[in-house]
PDB file of N, CA, C and O in Angstrom:
ATOM      1  N   MET A   1     -54.471 -25.424  27.064  1.00  0.00           N
ATOM      2  CA  MET A   1     -53.838 -26.485  28.159  1.00  0.00           C
ATOM      3  C   MET A   1     -52.242 -26.595  27.663  1.00  0.00           C
ATOM      4  O   MET A   1     -51.406 -26.644  28.566  1.00  0.00           O
ATOM      5  N   GLU A   2     -51.820 -26.633  26.414  1.00  0.00           N
ATOM      6  CA  GLU A   2     -50.805 -26.819  25.841  1.00  0.00           C
ATOM      7  C   GLU A   2     -50.021 -25.576  26.395  1.00  0.00           C
ATOM      8  O   GLU A   2     -48.858 -25.730  26.766  1.00  0.00           O
ATOM      9  N   THR A   3     -50.499 -24.611  26.446  1.00  0.00           N
ATOM     10  CA  THR A   3     -49.681 -23.425  26.922  1.00  0.00           C
ATOM     11  C   THR A   3     -49.065 -23.540  28.562  1.00  0.00           C
ATOM     12  O   THR A   3     -48.009 -23.235  29.116  1.00  0.00           O
ATOM     13  N   GLN A   4     -50.360 -24.158  28.974  1.00  0.00           N
ATOM     14  CA  GLN A   4     -49.870 -24.243  30.599  1.00  0.00           C
ATOM     15  C   GLN A   4     -48.828 -25.450  30.683  1.00  0.00           C
ATOM     16  O   GLN A   4     -47.992 -25.461  31.586  1.00  0.00           O
ATOM     17  N   LEU A   5     -48.893 -26.519  29.677  1.00  0.00           N
ATOM     18  CA  LEU A   5     -47.955 -27.533  30.095  1.00  0.00           C
ATOM     19  C   LEU A   5     -46.441 -26.952  29.887  1.00  0.00           C
ATOM     20  O   LEU A   5     -45.470 -27.282  30.567  1.00  0.00           O
ATOM     21  N   LYS A   6     -46.442 -25.913  28.685  1.00  0.00           N
ATOM     22  CA  LYS A   6     -44.991 -25.359  28.384  1.00  0.00           C
ATOM     23  C   LYS A   6     -44.510 -24.589  29.597  1.00  0.00           C
ATOM     24  O   LYS A   6     -43.341 -24.683  29.972  1.00  0.00           O
ATOM     25  N   MET A   7     -45.463 -23.777  30.256  1.00  0.00           N
ATOM     26  CA  MET A   7     -44.940 -23.156  31.151  1.00  0.00           C
ATOM     27  C   MET A   7     -44.489 -23.778  32.408  1.00  0.00           C
ATOM     28  O   MET A   7     -43.677 -23.167  33.102  1.00  0.00           O
ATOM     29  N   HIS A   8     -44.946 -24.965  32.785  1.00  0.00           N
ATOM     30  CA  HIS A   8     -44.610 -25.938  33.840  1.00  0.00           C
ATOM     31  C   HIS A   8     -43.446 -26.817  33.497  1.00  0.00           C
ATOM     32  O   HIS A   8     -42.829 -27.331  34.430  1.00  0.00           O
ATOM     33  N   ARG A   9     -43.056 -27.061  32.182  1.00  0.00           N
ATOM     34  CA  ARG A   9     -41.972 -27.782  31.927  1.00  0.00           C
ATOM     35  C   ARG A   9     -40.459 -27.024  31.930  1.00  0.00           C
ATOM     36  O   ARG A   9     -39.383 -27.595  32.102  1.00  0.00           O
ATOM     37  N   GLY A  10     -40.686 -25.492  31.678  1.00  0.00           N
ATOM     38  CA  GLY A  10     -39.331 -25.016  31.881  1.00  0.00           C
ATOM     39  C   GLY A  10     -38.943 -24.582  30.512  1.00  0.00           C
ATOM     40  O   GLY A  10     -39.602 -24.841  29.505  1.00  0.00           O
ATOM     41  N   LYS A  11     -37.894 -23.945  30.534  1.00  0.00           N
ATOM     42  CA  LYS A  11     -37.317 -23.672  29.172  1.00  0.00           C
ATOM     43  C   LYS A  11     -36.396 -24.729  28.489  1.00  0.00           C
ATOM     44  O   LYS A  11     -35.464 -25.346  29.003  1.00  0.00           O
ATOM     45  N   PRO A  12     -36.864 -24.797  27.229  1.00  0.00           N
ATOM     46  CA  PRO A  12     -36.529 -25.994  26.469  1.00  0.00           C
ATOM     47  C   PRO A  12     -34.877 -25.608  25.850  1.00  0.00           C
ATOM     48  O   PRO A  12     -34.389 -24.478  25.829  1.00  0.00           O
ATOM     49  N   ARG A  13     -34.339 -26.642  25.465  1.00  0.00           N
ATOM     50  CA  ARG A  13     -33.063 -26.530  24.819  1.00  0.00           C
ATOM     51  C   ARG A  13     -32.946 -27.331  23.603  1.00  0.00           C
ATOM     52  O   ARG A  13     -33.607 -28.366  23.514  1.00  0.00           O
ATOM     53  N   ARG A  14     -32.093 -26.921  22.560  1.00  0.00           N
ATOM     54  CA  ARG A  14     -32.026 -27.413  21.432  1.00  0.00           C
ATOM     55  C   ARG A  14     -31.157 -28.832  21.689  1.00  0.00           C
ATOM     56  O   ARG A  14     -30.098 -28.810  22.317  1.00  0.00           O
ATOM     57  N   VAL A  15     -31.725 -30.069  21.129  1.00  0.00           N
ATOM     58  CA  VAL A  15     -31.118 -31.350  21.377  1.00  0.00           C
ATOM     59  C   VAL A  15     -30.738 -32.173  20.140  1.00  0.00           C
ATOM     60  O   VAL A  15     -31.408 -32.059  19.113  1.00  0.00           O
ATOM     61  N   ILE A  16     -29.606 -33.060  20.209  1.00  0.00           N
ATOM     62  CA  ILE A  16     -29.346 -34.003  19.321  1.00  0.00           C
ATOM     63  C   ILE A  16     -29.933 -35.375  19.675  1.00  0.00           C
ATOM     64  O   ILE A  16     -29.548 -36.006  20.659  1.00  0.00           O
ATOM     65  N   LEU A  17     -30.884 -35.813  18.829  1.00  0.00           N
ATOM     66  CA  LEU A  17     -31.304 -37.232  19.093  1.00  0.00           C
ATOM     67  C   LEU A  17     -30.678 -38.248  18.649  1.00  0.00           C
ATOM     68  O   LEU A  17     -29.851 -38.184  17.740  1.00  0.00           O
ATOM     69  N   LEU A  18     -31.049 -39.413  19.318  1.00  0.00           N
ATOM     70  CA  LEU A  18     -30.330 -40.619  19.238  1.00  0.00           C
ATOM     71  C   LEU A  18     -31.234 -41.680  18.487  1.00  0.00           C
ATOM     72  O   LEU A  18     -32.357 -42.016  18.863  1.00  0.00           O
ATOM     73  N   VAL A  19     -30.596 -42.143  17.401  1.00  0.00           N
ATOM     74  CA  VAL A  19     -31.306 -43.064  16.545  1.00  0.00           C
ATOM     75  C   VAL A  19     -31.418 -44.416  17.364  1.00  0.00           C
ATOM     76  O   VAL A  19     -30.566 -45.044  17.993  1.00  0.00           O
ATOM     77  N   GLY A  20     -32.848 -44.657  17.124  1.00  0.00           N
ATOM     78  CA  GLY A  20     -33.380 -46.003  17.961  1.00  0.00           C
ATOM     79  C   GLY A  20     -33.917 -45.684  19.322  1.00  0.00           C
ATOM     80  O   GLY A  20     -34.327 -46.578  20.062  1.00  0.00           O
ATOM     81  N   GLN A  21     -33.919 -44.392  19.667  1.00  0.00           N
ATOM     82  CA  GLN A  21     -34.388 -44.081  21.039  1.00  0.00           C
ATOM     83  C   GLN A  21     -35.907 -43.289  20.796  1.00  0.00           C
ATOM     84  O   GLN A  21     -36.228 -42.423  19.982  1.00  0.00           O
ATOM     85  N   THR A  22     -36.557 -43.870  21.698  1.00  0.00           N
ATOM     86  CA  THR A  22     -38.115 -43.121  21.557  1.00  0.00           C
ATOM     87  C   THR A  22     -38.074 -42.095  22.728  1.00  0.00           C
ATOM     88  O   THR A  22     -37.660 -42.252  23.877  1.00  0.00           O
ATOM     89  N   TYR A  23     -38.684 -40.862  22.049  1.00  0.00           N
ATOM     90  CA  TYR A  23     -38.841 -39.743  22.749  1.00  0.00           C
ATOM     91  C   TYR A  23     -40.338 -39.360  22.855  1.00  0.00           C
ATOM     92  O   TYR A  23     -41.120 -39.522  21.919  1.00  0.00           O
ATOM     93  N   ARG A  24     -40.698 -38.822  24.100  1.00  0.00           N
ATOM     94  CA  ARG A  24     -42.051 -38.297  24.401  1.00  0.00           C
ATOM     95  C   ARG A  24     -42.410 -37.001  23.860  1.00  0.00           C
ATOM     96  O   ARG A  24     -41.552 -36.121  23.921  1.00  0.00           O
ATOM     97  N   THR A  25     -43.657 -36.710  23.283  1.00  0.00           N
ATOM     98  CA  THR A  25     -44.124 -35.389  22.816  1.00  0.00           C
ATOM     99  C   THR A  25     -45.062 -35.111  23.656  1.00  0.00           C
ATOM    100  O   THR A  25     -45.274 -35.876  24.596  1.00  0.00           O
ATOM    101  N   VAL A  26     -45.789 -33.983  23.478  1.00  0.00           N
ATOM    102  CA  VAL A  26     -47.054 -33.599  24.421  1.00  0.00           C
ATOM    103  C   VAL A  26     -48.185 -34.482  24.160  1.00  0.00           C
ATOM    104  O   VAL A  26     -48.895 -34.709  25.140  1.00  0.00           O
ATOM    105  N   SER A  27     -48.564 -35.122  22.871  1.00  0.00           N
ATOM    106  CA  SER A  27     -49.637 -35.968  22.918  1.00  0.00           C
ATOM    107  C   SER A  27     -49.371 -37.378  22.572  1.00  0.00           C
ATOM    108  O   SER A  27     -50.337 -38.122  22.403  1.00  0.00           O
ATOM    109  N   SER A  28     -48.063 -37.864  22.436  1.00  0.00           N
ATOM    110  CA  SER A  28     -47.818 -39.337  22.033  1.00  0.00           C
ATOM    111  C   SER A  28     -46.228 -39.642  22.418  1.00  0.00           C
ATOM    112  O   SER A  28     -45.715 -39.384  23.507  1.00  0.00           O
ATOM    113  N   SER A  29     -45.541 -40.271  21.234  1.00  0.00           N
ATOM    114  CA  SER A  29     -44.289 -40.522  21.294  1.00  0.00           C
ATOM    115  C   SER A  29     -43.668 -40.582  19.852  1.00  0.00           C
ATOM    116  O   SER A  29     -44.426 -40.790  18.904  1.00  0.00           O
ATOM    117  N   VAL A  30     -42.572 -40.441  19.684  1.00  0.00           N
ATOM    118  CA  VAL A  30     -41.999 -40.545  18.184  1.00  0.00           C
ATOM    119  C   VAL A  30     -40.731 -41.512  18.705  1.00  0.00           C
ATOM    120  O   VAL A  30     -40.174 -41.427  19.800  1.00  0.00           O
ATOM    121  N   LEU A  31     -40.388 -42.570  17.492  1.00  0.00           N
ATOM    122  CA  LEU A  31     -39.380 -43.367  17.470  1.00  0.00           C
ATOM    123  C   LEU A  31     -38.357 -42.671  16.426  1.00  0.00           C
ATOM    124  O   LEU A  31     -38.685 -42.424  15.266  1.00  0.00           O
ATOM    125  N   VAL A  32     -37.249 -42.421  16.893  1.00  0.00           N
ATOM    126  CA  VAL A  32     -36.159 -41.851  15.903  1.00  0.00           C
ATOM    127  C   VAL A  32     -35.515 -43.219  15.055  1.00  0.00           C
ATOM    128  O   VAL A  32     -34.907 -44.164  15.558  1.00  0.00           O
ATOM    129  N   THR A  33     -35.794 -43.040  13.863  1.00  0.00           N
ATOM    130  CA  THR A  33     -35.307 -44.433  12.886  1.00  0.00           C
ATOM    131  C   THR A  33     -34.225 -43.882  12.127  1.00  0.00           C
ATOM    132  O   THR A  33     -33.502 -44.776  11.687  1.00  0.00           O
ATOM    133  N   GLU A  34     -33.920 -42.925  11.872  1.00  0.00           N
ATOM    134  CA  GLU A  34     -32.656 -42.495  10.960  1.00  0.00           C
ATOM    135  C   GLU A  34     -32.434 -40.962  11.237  1.00  0.00           C
ATOM    136  O   GLU A  34     -33.351 -40.253  11.652  1.00  0.00           O
ATOM    137  N   LYS A  35     -31.131 -40.475  10.978  1.00  0.00           N
ATOM    138  CA  LYS A  35     -30.662 -39.197  11.056  1.00  0.00           C
ATOM    139  C   LYS A  35     -30.100 -38.905   9.520  1.00  0.00           C
ATOM    140  O   LYS A  35     -29.216 -39.549   8.955  1.00  0.00           O
ATOM    141  N   ILE A  36     -30.888 -37.686   8.944  1.00  0.00           N
ATOM    142  CA  ILE A  36     -30.698 -37.521   7.676  1.00  0.00           C
ATOM    143  C   ILE A  36     -30.239 -36.044   7.360  1.00  0.00           C
ATOM    144  O   ILE A  36     -31.063 -35.140   7.225  1.00  0.00           O
ATOM    145  N   ALA A  37     -29.005 -35.869   7.260  1.00  0.00           N
ATOM    146  CA  ALA A  37     -28.432 -34.548   6.996  1.00  0.00           C
ATOM    147  C   ALA A  37     -29.180 -33.236   7.462  1.00  0.00           C
ATOM    148  O   ALA A  37     -29.633 -32.378   6.704  1.00  0.00           O
ATOM    149  N   GLY A  38     -29.228 -33.232   8.787  1.00  0.00           N
ATOM    150  CA  GLY A  38     -29.697 -32.015   9.623  1.00  0.00           C
ATOM    151  C   GLY A  38     -31.385 -32.329   9.840  1.00  0.00           C
ATOM    152  O   GLY A  38     -32.094 -31.382  10.180  1.00  0.00           O
ATOM    153  N   SER A  39     -31.853 -33.366   9.681  1.00  0.00           N
ATOM    154  CA  SER A  39     -33.215 -33.790  10.336  1.00  0.00           C
ATOM    155  C   SER A  39     -33.097 -35.198  10.818  1.00  0.00           C
ATOM    156  O   SER A  39     -32.071 -35.876  10.752  1.00  0.00           O
ATOM    157  N   TYR A  40     -34.248 -35.572  11.309  1.00  0.00           N
ATOM    158  CA  TYR A  40     -34.305 -36.969  11.901  1.00  0.00           C
ATOM    159  C   TYR A  40     -35.860 -37.437  11.341  1.00  0.00           C
ATOM    160  O   TYR A  40     -36.886 -36.757  11.321  1.00  0.00           O
ATOM    161  N   ARG A  41     -35.651 -38.839  10.899  1.00  0.00           N
ATOM    162  CA  ARG A  41     -36.913 -39.418  10.448  1.00  0.00           C
ATOM    163  C   ARG A  41     -37.379 -40.189  11.533  1.00  0.00           C
ATOM    164  O   ARG A  41     -36.766 -41.133  12.030  1.00  0.00           O
ATOM    165  N   THR A  42     -38.443 -39.776  11.875  1.00  0.00           N
ATOM    166  CA  THR A  42     -39.450 -40.544  12.971  1.00  0.00           C
ATOM    167  C   THR A  42     -40.591 -41.182  12.647  1.00  0.00           C
ATOM    168  O   THR A  42     -41.080 -41.003  11.531  1.00  0.00           O
ATOM    169  N   GLU A  43     -41.127 -41.937  13.479  1.00  0.00           N
ATOM    170  CA  GLU A  43     -42.319 -42.775  13.390  1.00  0.00           C
ATOM    171  C   GLU A  43     -43.188 -43.022  14.735  1.00  0.00           C
ATOM    172  O   GLU A  43     -42.849 -43.674  15.722  1.00  0.00           O
ATOM    173  N   SER A  44     -44.319 -42.372  14.522  1.00  0.00           N
ATOM    174  CA  SER A  44     -45.350 -42.412  15.580  1.00  0.00           C
ATOM    175  C   SER A  44     -45.735 -43.883  16.051  1.00  0.00           C
ATOM    176  O   SER A  44     -45.302 -44.825  15.387  1.00  0.00           O
ATOM    177  N   PRO A  45     -46.549 -44.128  17.197  1.00  0.00           N
ATOM    178  CA  PRO A  45     -47.048 -45.371  17.145  1.00  0.00           C
ATOM    179  C   PRO A  45     -48.329 -45.734  16.202  1.00  0.00           C
ATOM    180  O   PRO A  45     -48.637 -46.893  15.923  1.00  0.00           O
ATOM    181  N   SER A  46     -49.016 -44.599  15.761  1.00  0.00           N
ATOM    182  CA  SER A  46     -49.947 -44.901  14.784  1.00  0.00           C
ATOM    183  C   SER A  46     -49.364 -45.015  13.274  1.00  0.00           C
ATOM    184  O   SER A  46     -50.112 -45.014  12.296  1.00  0.00           O
ATOM    185  N   GLY A  47     -48.229 -45.095  13.201  1.00  0.00           N
ATOM    186  CA  GLY A  47     -47.732 -45.294  11.772  1.00  0.00           C
ATOM    187  C   GLY A  47     -47.388 -44.206  11.040  1.00  0.00           C
ATOM    188  O   GLY A  47     -46.955 -44.383   9.901  1.00  0.00           O
ATOM    189  N   TRP A  48     -47.505 -43.053  11.506  1.00  0.00           N
ATOM    190  CA  TRP A  48     -47.317 -41.646  11.013  1.00  0.00           C
ATOM    191  C   TRP A  48     -45.793 -41.494  10.975  1.00  0.00           C
ATOM    192  O   TRP A  48     -45.211 -41.635  12.050  1.00  0.00           O
ATOM    193  N   VAL A  49     -45.053 -41.219   9.857  1.00  0.00           N
ATOM    194  CA  VAL A  49     -43.550 -41.187   9.341  1.00  0.00           C
ATOM    195  C   VAL A  49     -43.462 -39.883   8.960  1.00  0.00           C
ATOM    196  O   VAL A  49     -44.341 -39.361   8.275  1.00  0.00           O
ATOM    197  N   GLN A  50     -42.253 -39.160   9.427  1.00  0.00           N
ATOM    198  CA  GLN A  50     -41.966 -37.772   9.001  1.00  0.00           C
ATOM    199  C   GLN A  50     -40.514 -37.383   9.216  1.00  0.00           C
ATOM    200  O   GLN A  50     -39.802 -38.214   9.779  1.00  0.00           O
ATOM    201  N   GLU A  51     -40.047 -36.365   8.884  1.00  0.00           N
ATOM    202  CA  GLU A  51     -38.572 -36.037   9.164  1.00  0.00           C
ATOM    203  C   GLU A  51     -39.053 -34.849   9.882  1.00  0.00           C
ATOM    204  O   GLU A  51     -40.010 -34.208   9.447  1.00  0.00           O
ATOM    205  N   ILE A  52     -38.360 -34.482  11.095  1.00  0.00           N
ATOM    206  CA  ILE A  52     -38.359 -33.369  11.940  1.00  0.00           C
ATOM    207  C   ILE A  52     -37.099 -32.632  11.873  1.00  0.00           C
ATOM    208  O   ILE A  52     -36.043 -33.244  11.718  1.00  0.00           O
ATOM    209  N   ARG A  53     -37.138 -31.365  11.979  1.00  0.00           N
ATOM    210  CA  ARG A  53     -36.163 -30.391  12.167  1.00  0.00           C
ATOM    211  C   ARG A  53     -36.252 -29.563  13.119  1.00  0.00           C
ATOM    212  O   ARG A  53     -37.399 -29.216  13.402  1.00  0.00           O
ATOM    213  N   CYS A  54     -35.180 -29.008  13.875  1.00  0.00           N
ATOM    214  CA  CYS A  54     -34.945 -27.965  14.845  1.00  0.00           C
ATOM    215  C   CYS A  54     -35.626 -28.551  16.275  1.00  0.00           C
ATOM    216  O   CYS A  54     -36.581 -27.953  16.772  1.00  0.00           O
ATOM    217  N   VAL A  55     -35.159 -29.561  16.796  1.00  0.00           N
ATOM    218  CA  VAL A  55     -35.592 -30.362  17.675  1.00  0.00           C
ATOM    219  C   VAL A  55     -35.330 -29.816  19.124  1.00  0.00           C
ATOM    220  O   VAL A  55     -34.163 -29.863  19.512  1.00  0.00           O
ATOM    221  N   TRP A  56     -36.199 -29.349  19.894  1.00  0.00           N
ATOM    222  CA  TRP A  56     -36.184 -28.847  21.260  1.00  0.00           C
ATOM    223  C   TRP A  56     -36.491 -29.764  22.449  1.00  0.00           C
ATOM    224  O   TRP A  56     -37.483 -30.476  22.299  1.00  0.00           O
ATOM    225  N   GLN A  57     -35.803 -29.881  23.635  1.00  0.00           N
ATOM    226  CA  GLN A  57     -36.498 -30.817  24.596  1.00  0.00           C
ATOM    227  C   GLN A  57     -36.461 -29.918  25.744  1.00  0.00           C
ATOM    228  O   GLN A  57     -35.630 -29.038  25.971  1.00  0.00           O
ATOM    229  N   TYR A  58     -37.506 -30.270  26.460  1.00  0.00           N
ATOM    230  CA  TYR A  58     -37.757 -29.722  27.758  1.00  0.00           C
ATOM    231  C   TYR A  58     -37.303 -30.406  28.883  1.00  0.00           C
ATOM    232  O   TYR A  58     -37.223 -31.634  28.841  1.00  0.00           O
ATOM    233  N   PRO A  59     -36.945 -29.681  30.044  1.00  0.00           N
ATOM    234  CA  PRO A  59     -36.521 -30.251  31.280  1.00  0.00           C
ATOM    235  C   PRO A  59     -36.949 -31.770  31.639  1.00  0.00           C
ATOM    236  O   PRO A  59     -36.146 -32.647  31.956  1.00  0.00           O
ATOM    237  N   ASP A  60     -38.526 -31.954  31.523  1.00  0.00           N
ATOM    238  CA  ASP A  60     -38.996 -33.049  31.822  1.00  0.00           C
ATOM    239  C   ASP A  60     -38.916 -33.993  30.879  1.00  0.00           C
ATOM    240  O   ASP A  60     -39.560 -35.017  31.105  1.00  0.00           O
ATOM    241  N   GLY A  61     -38.101 -33.914  29.556  1.00  0.00           N
ATOM    242  CA  GLY A  61     -37.887 -35.009  28.649  1.00  0.00           C
ATOM    243  C   GLY A  61     -38.778 -34.812  27.306  1.00  0.00           C
ATOM    244  O   GLY A  61     -38.379 -35.296  26.247  1.00  0.00           O
ATOM    245  N   HIS A  62     -39.965 -34.106  27.376  1.00  0.00           N
ATOM    246  CA  HIS A  62     -40.810 -33.895  26.298  1.00  0.00           C
ATOM    247  C   HIS A  62     -39.819 -33.194  25.026  1.00  0.00           C
ATOM    248  O   HIS A  62     -38.878 -32.435  25.262  1.00  0.00           O
ATOM    249  N   ILE A  63     -40.199 -33.571  23.814  1.00  0.00           N
ATOM    250  CA  ILE A  63     -39.499 -32.934  22.439  1.00  0.00           C
ATOM    251  C   ILE A  63     -40.642 -32.163  21.902  1.00  0.00           C
ATOM    252  O   ILE A  63     -41.845 -32.390  22.031  1.00  0.00           O
ATOM    253  N   GLU A  64     -39.981 -31.121  21.218  1.00  0.00           N
ATOM    254  CA  GLU A  64     -40.927 -30.506  20.009  1.00  0.00           C
ATOM    255  C   GLU A  64     -39.968 -29.924  19.135  1.00  0.00           C
ATOM    256  O   GLU A  64     -38.834 -29.536  19.418  1.00  0.00           O
ATOM    257  N   TRP A  65     -40.620 -29.907  17.921  1.00  0.00           N
ATOM    258  CA  TRP A  65     -39.644 -29.311  16.824  1.00  0.00           C
ATOM    259  C   TRP A  65     -40.407 -28.321  16.079  1.00  0.00           C
ATOM    260  O   TRP A  65     -41.632 -28.280  16.185  1.00  0.00           O
ATOM    261  N   ASP A  66     -39.670 -27.407  15.226  1.00  0.00           N
ATOM    262  CA  ASP A  66     -40.010 -26.268  14.595  1.00  0.00           C
ATOM    263  C   ASP A  66     -40.796 -26.715  13.471  1.00  0.00           C
ATOM    264  O   ASP A  66     -41.842 -26.106  13.246  1.00  0.00           O
ATOM    265  N   PHE A  67     -40.471 -27.665  12.739  1.00  0.00           N
ATOM    266  CA  PHE A  67     -41.314 -28.145  11.484  1.00  0.00           C
ATOM    267  C   PHE A  67     -40.949 -29.591  11.150  1.00  0.00           C
ATOM    268  O   PHE A  67     -40.096 -30.217  11.779  1.00  0.00           O
ATOM    269  N   SER A  68     -41.620 -30.065  10.160  1.00  0.00           N
ATOM    270  CA  SER A  68     -41.472 -31.443   9.688  1.00  0.00           C
ATOM    271  C   SER A  68     -41.741 -31.397   8.164  1.00  0.00           C
ATOM    272  O   SER A  68     -42.238 -30.477   7.513  1.00  0.00           O
ATOM    273  N   THR A  69     -41.398 -32.335   7.841  1.00  0.00           N
ATOM    274  CA  THR A  69     -41.425 -32.473   5.983  1.00  0.00           C
ATOM    275  C   THR A  69     -41.689 -34.211   5.751  1.00  0.00           C
ATOM    276  O   THR A  69     -41.376 -35.110   6.530  1.00  0.00           O
ATOM    277  N   GLY A  70     -42.202 -34.298   4.736  1.00  0.00           N
ATOM    278  CA  GLY A  70     -42.256 -35.589   4.289  1.00  0.00           C
ATOM    279  C   GLY A  70     -43.198 -36.375   4.895  1.00  0.00           C
ATOM    280  O   GLY A  70     -43.087 -37.569   4.615  1.00  0.00           O
ATOM    281  N   GLY A  71     -44.116 -36.077   5.658  1.00  0.00           N
ATOM    282  CA  GLY A  71     -45.110 -36.685   6.419  1.00  0.00           C
ATOM    283  C   GLY A  71     -45.986 -37.640   5.662  1.00  0.00           C
ATOM    284  O   GLY A  71     -46.718 -37.213   4.769  1.00  0.00           O
ATOM    285  N   HIS A  72     -45.952 -38.709   5.927  1.00  0.00           N
ATOM    286  CA  HIS A  72     -46.770 -39.939   5.358  1.00  0.00           C
ATOM    287  C   HIS A  72     -47.298 -41.100   6.060  1.00  0.00           C
ATOM    288  O   HIS A  72     -46.656 -41.189   7.107  1.00  0.00           O
ATOM    289  N   TRP A  73     -48.150 -42.022   5.986  1.00  0.00           N
ATOM    290  CA  TRP A  73     -48.431 -43.303   6.556  1.00  0.00           C
ATOM    291  C   TRP A  73     -47.657 -44.372   6.444  1.00  0.00           C
ATOM    292  O   TRP A  73     -47.453 -44.636   5.259  1.00  0.00           O
ATOM    293  N   LYS A  74     -47.027 -45.259   7.351  1.00  0.00           N
ATOM    294  CA  LYS A  74     -46.057 -46.452   6.948  1.00  0.00           C
ATOM    295  C   LYS A  74     -46.847 -47.282   6.023  1.00  0.00           C
ATOM    296  O   LYS A  74     -48.046 -47.415   6.265  1.00  0.00           O
ATOM    297  N   GLU A  75     -46.346 -47.841   5.025  1.00  0.00           N
ATOM    298  CA  GLU A  75     -46.959 -48.724   4.348  1.00  0.00           C
ATOM    299  C   GLU A  75     -47.417 -49.973   5.236  1.00  0.00           C
ATOM    300  O   GLU A  75     -46.682 -50.580   6.016  1.00  0.00           O
ATOM    301  N   GLY A  76     -48.833 -50.262   4.965  1.00  0.00           N
ATOM    302  CA  GLY A  76     -49.235 -51.360   5.522  1.00  0.00           C
ATOM    303  C   GLY A  76     -50.045 -50.949   6.758  1.00  0.00           C
ATOM    304  O   GLY A  76     -50.741 -51.799   7.313  1.00  0.00           O
ATOM    305  N   VAL A  77     -49.994 -49.722   7.205  1.00  0.00           N
ATOM    306  CA  VAL A  77     -50.951 -49.293   8.307  1.00  0.00           C
ATOM    307  C   VAL A  77     -52.278 -48.877   7.805  1.00  0.00           C
ATOM    308  O   VAL A  77     -53.148 -48.505   8.594  1.00  0.00           O
TER     309      VAL A  77
END
């Protein structure tokens, strides 16, 4: 099903994210909390925190990234 979603969304483009902005993903959303030399620290509604790199945005607004590092649960979750 994800392949079908990608086909309908059109061709993605590399994008610069804005700190404080929430972006949709295929399965959820992420809030960009900080820009760190070539990556973005994000937090999902579940409390998962990670740094994402090489971000792509589709015409419908969804984002995806090539890889992430430092994934962990936010303290207190």
